[in-house]
N, C-alpha and C positions, 0 to 999 in steps of 0.2 A: 340699459341693455347690455353694454359692455361688461358691467359688473356681474350681471347674471350669466353671461357667456363665460366669463373667467371663472366664476364659481362652479359652473357646470363642467368646465374643462378640468379644473383641479379635482373635482369629485370623481370624474371619470378616470383620471390618472391614478388617484389614490386607490380606487376600487380595482383597477387593473393590476396595480402593484401588489395589493393585498391578495388578489387571486394568484399571481405568480408565486408569491411567498408561500401560499397554501398548497398549490398544486406542484410547485417545483420539486420538493423532496419526494413526493409520490411519483412524479414522472421519472425522476432519476432512478428511483428504486425499480420502477417498471422496466426501464431500459436495461438496467443491470441484470435483472432476473430474466428478461426476454433474451438477452445475449447469451446468458448461461444455459437456458433451456434450449435455445436454437443450436448451440454448440453441442450439447449432450444429444439432442435429437439427430444432428448430422452425423455424430460419431456412431450412433446406434442403428443408422439406416441399413448398413450391410447385414447386421444381425437380424433385422426385421425381414429383409428379403430372403435370407436363408430360412427363417422361421416360416414364412409363407410358402416356401417351396415344399417343406415337409408337411405342413398343415394348411393346404389350400382351403379357403373359406371366404364366403362373400363378405362377412362382417369384418374381415381383416383388410378389406380393400378401402375402408374409410380412411381418408388422410389424417384426420385428427386422432384416430385410434392408432395409426402407425406411428405418429409423432410421440404419443404418450407411451406406447410400447417401446419405442427406441430410447426414450429417456430412462424408463425403468430398467431396460436391459443394460444400458451404459452404467447406471448406478450399481446394478448388481455385479457387473464385471469389475468396477472399481473396488467394490467391497471384497470380492473374491481375491483380487490381486493384493489388496492391502492385508487381507487375512493370511494369504500364503506367504507374503514377504515377512510377516511378523514371526513366522515359524523359523526354526533353525535351518531346515533344508531349503525353505524358500528364500531365506536371506542369503545363503551360500549360492544358490542359483542366480539370484539377482546380482550379487557381487561378480559372478562370472560373466553375466550379461554386460555389466558396466565395464568390466575389463576388456571385453570384445569391442565395445563402443569406443573406448579410449584409444584403440589402435587405428581407428578410422580418422584420417587427417582432419577433414572439415567438420564432420559430425562430432568429434571429440571436443572441439573448441566450443561449439554451440551448446552441446549437452552439458558440459562441465560448467559453463557460465550460468546456464539456466538452473542447474541443480544447486549451485552455490547460492544463487539469489533466492531460491525458494527456501533452502535451509536457513538462510539468514533471516528472512522475513518470518519464518515459522519458529524461530528460536525462542526458548524460554527466557523469562525475565532474569534468571540468575546467571545467564551466559553473558558474553561480552557485548551482546546487542543492547544498545541503550538509546534513548531519545535525548538529543542534545540540542543546544542552540549555538550557532556560530555567527560571526560577523559576515554577513553577505546580503547584498552585493557590495556594500561599503561599510566601513567601521561605524558602529553606532546603530546599525540596523540588523536585527537578529533574524535568522531563518531557522525553521525547524528542520532537523536532520536526524539521521540514524547513524550512530557510530557502529560501523560494521566490523572493524578490527583495528588493532594498533600495530605499528611497525617502528623500526628504529632507523634513524639517519646513520648511514654507514660512515659518514665523515666526522660527525660530532658525537654520535651516540645518543642524540636527543630523541625522546619518544614522540612519535608522530601518530596522528589519528586519520583514518580513512572514514570520511563522513559522506553519506549519500543524502543529497538535498532534493527531495521530490518537489515538483511544481504543484502549487495549489490548484484545486479543481481537477487538474489532470495529473495525478501522481505517477502515471505510467512513464513520463519523461522526467529526467532528473539530472543533476550535476553531481560529479564526484569530486570532492575537495580533499586534498592532502595538506594538513596544517598541523602546527605544533599542538601538543595535548593541552598546554596551558592556555590556549586560546579557545578551548572548547568548554562551554558551560553545561554541565550535566544537570538534568532535570529529573523529577520524579514522575514524569508522564509515562503512561503505558503506551504500547503500540496502538491499542484501540483508540485511546484519546488523541494521539498524534494524527492518526489516519482520519478521525472525525473532524479535527481541525482543518486538515488539508482539503478534505472533500467538500467541506462547507465554507471554505474561505475564512475560517476562524469564528464563524457564527456559533458553532457548537464546540465546547471545550470547558476545561476547569476554570474556576473563579480565580485561582492564584497560580503563578508559575515562577520558577526561579530564573530571573532574568540576568542577575549579576553574579560574579564569583563571590563566595563567602569572604567577608572582610574588606571587599573593595570599597564599600561606602565609608568604612572606618578610615581606610587609607586616604580617601579623598578628603575626608573631614580634617584629618591631622595635617594634610599637606596644604590646606587652605590657610593663608596668613590672616591673622586677626588684627585689625587696625585698632588704634587707640580709641578709647571711649571718649565721647565728647561730654 
């Protein structure tokens, strides 16, 4: 009887775990898209109210239709803003708008930081933005990070690296490490591959990765003393 109960318990646990593995990614995708759609709908609500004032109709009173219309209006507004700022006149107007924001004490700090973060995360591969590995939290344990920029030690002239280390599963929180450039291991990972690894806890990622500095194995091999043969 105990053997049957143990077998049934293990079978139940395995099936529940298989269900979690199957539904987990779908549920996470649903949460992300639900958050994005709800944010877009909330941003477009004022435009929907203004639209219903000019075109009152019974079919516009449906909540689901108002949410869908709010999302579409928000996307249309984002497209228009992006299209206008891509033009010369629009770019000049946006630069003027940013110059005004930079004169506001508290707003300038927040806006500049967010703008630099978005520009860094959206940077092309040929820029200084790179996916790297650093020893964190202790030597010998590597963490995936993003090399955001390089700077110089004003005392020694040594090249330093500013590396952002996002937390796995929840990459919205991260650590910022300033460390010598020779302690950074550069990889060939793309931003998409690195984010996939972080979001899935390493379950999704490439088959190979550059873990050590080039030539480090050779140095370790040459430094190891060879005993006399017996």
